[in-house]
C-alpha positions as CSV (number, residue, x, y, z in Angstrom):
1,M,-138.2,12.5,-33.6
2,T,-135.7,10.2,-35.4
3,T,-136.5,6.7,-36.8
4,F,-134.4,5.3,-33.9
5,E,-136.5,7.1,-31.3
6,R,-139.8,6.3,-33.0
7,L,-138.9,2.6,-33.3
8,Q,-137.7,2.5,-29.7
9,A,-141.0,4.0,-28.5
10,L,-143.1,1.6,-30.7
11,L,-141.3,-1.5,-29.6
12,G,-141.3,-0.4,-25.9
13,K,-145.0,0.4,-26.0
14,D,-146.5,-2.3,-28.2
15,F,-144.0,-5.2,-27.5
16,D,-143.0,-4.5,-23.9
17,L,-139.3,-4.3,-24.8
18,P,-137.2,-2.4,-22.3
19,L,-136.0,0.9,-23.8
20,E,-132.6,0.6,-22.3
21,K,-132.0,-2.6,-24.2
22,L,-133.0,-1.0,-27.6
23,E,-129.5,0.2,-28.6
24,R,-128.1,0.2,-32.2
25,D,-125.8,-2.7,-31.5
26,A,-128.4,-4.8,-29.6
27,R,-128.9,-8.1,-31.4
28,L,-132.5,-8.9,-32.3
29,E,-132.0,-12.5,-31.2
30,D,-130.9,-11.2,-27.7
31,L,-134.1,-9.1,-27.6
32,E,-136.0,-12.3,-28.1
33,I,-137.3,-11.1,-31.5
34,D,-137.9,-14.4,-33.4
35,S,-139.4,-14.7,-36.9
36,L,-143.0,-14.6,-35.6
37,R,-142.4,-11.5,-33.5
38,M,-140.5,-9.9,-36.4
39,I,-143.6,-10.3,-38.6
40,E,-145.8,-8.7,-35.9
41,I,-143.2,-5.8,-35.5
42,M,-143.2,-5.3,-39.3
43,F,-147.0,-4.9,-39.4
44,S,-146.7,-2.3,-36.6
45,V,-143.9,-0.5,-38.4
46,E,-145.8,-0.4,-41.7
47,D,-148.7,1.2,-39.9
48,A,-146.6,3.6,-37.8
49,F,-144.3,4.8,-40.6
50,K,-146.8,4.5,-43.5
51,I,-144.5,2.3,-45.5
52,T,-144.7,-1.1,-47.2
53,I,-142.0,-3.7,-46.3
54,P,-141.3,-5.6,-49.5
55,A,-138.8,-8.1,-48.3
56,E,-139.5,-11.8,-47.7
57,Q,-139.1,-13.1,-44.1
58,A,-136.0,-15.1,-45.0
59,E,-134.4,-12.0,-46.5
60,L,-135.2,-9.9,-43.5
61,K,-133.7,-12.5,-41.2
62,A,-130.5,-12.4,-43.2
63,R,-130.3,-8.6,-43.5
64,L,-131.4,-7.6,-40.0
65,T,-129.4,-8.8,-37.1
66,T,-129.3,-5.8,-34.9
67,F,-131.7,-3.0,-33.8
68,G,-129.5,-0.6,-35.8
69,D,-129.9,-2.7,-38.9
70,L,-133.7,-2.5,-38.4
71,V,-133.6,1.3,-38.0
72,D,-131.4,1.7,-41.1
73,Y,-133.7,-0.5,-43.1
74,I,-136.8,1.5,-42.1
75,D,-134.9,4.8,-42.8
76,G,-134.2,3.6,-46.3
77,L,-137.8,2.6,-46.9
78,V,-139.1,5.9,-45.5
79,A,-136.7,7.8,-47.8
80,G,-138.0,5.8,-50.8
81,K,-134.8,4.0,-51.5
82,P,-135.6,0.6,-53.1
83,G,-132.4,-1.1,-52.0
84,A,-132.5,-0.1,-48.4
85,P,-129.6,-1.5,-46.4
């Protein structure tokens, strides 16, 4: 299962987001993922993927605008790349 599929399943199950809306180009803002919800998602992601998310909330907001950005960021952390996209 890819990071994209795992993240889709996680957000669908834990955050009641419709799977059909979780496409790479879907804007997080359009998915109603605000800063508080992003923090909740990041805690779930850390548990599910066994990673630590080092970025500050403001940095995440600037770097992650689409679902694809989030997938790529998590992929980079899972791979152990310190400067994940």
